[in-house]
C-alpha positions, 0 to 999 in steps of 0.5 A: 512503527512496523516497517514493510517486508516487501515492496512491489511496483508494476509499471506495465499496467495503465496508471501503474500499481503497487503493493507494500507488504507488512506481513506474510499472513494471508489477507482475508479482507480489504478496506478501501481508503478512498471512494475510488479504491485507489488505495486499500489496506489488506487485513488478516483474519485477526485484523492485522495489516498484511499490506497496502495496495495502490491501483495507481502510482500517482502523487494522490495514490502515494499520499493516500497510502502514506495516510493509510499506513500512518493510521495503522501505525506502519512505516510507509517507504519513501523509496517506493515513490523515489523509484518511479521518479528516478 
């Protein structure tokens, strides 16, 4: 499993937002994981994962992000959720 190289969380926007980066490559397309685009996977030109974007920081979004990461054989950091509830 590939581990993230950077985690960012933004609590200044309503609902919050987050990004878990796995590569320094440039994202050229985004695949939504759910019908409301709460979680999406950013992909590079060759199809590799650049990062996982969350447009909400609730339990539902974290569960979707973890599922997305697992499908891509990525390690999703539990620390991201822990930072918000601390």
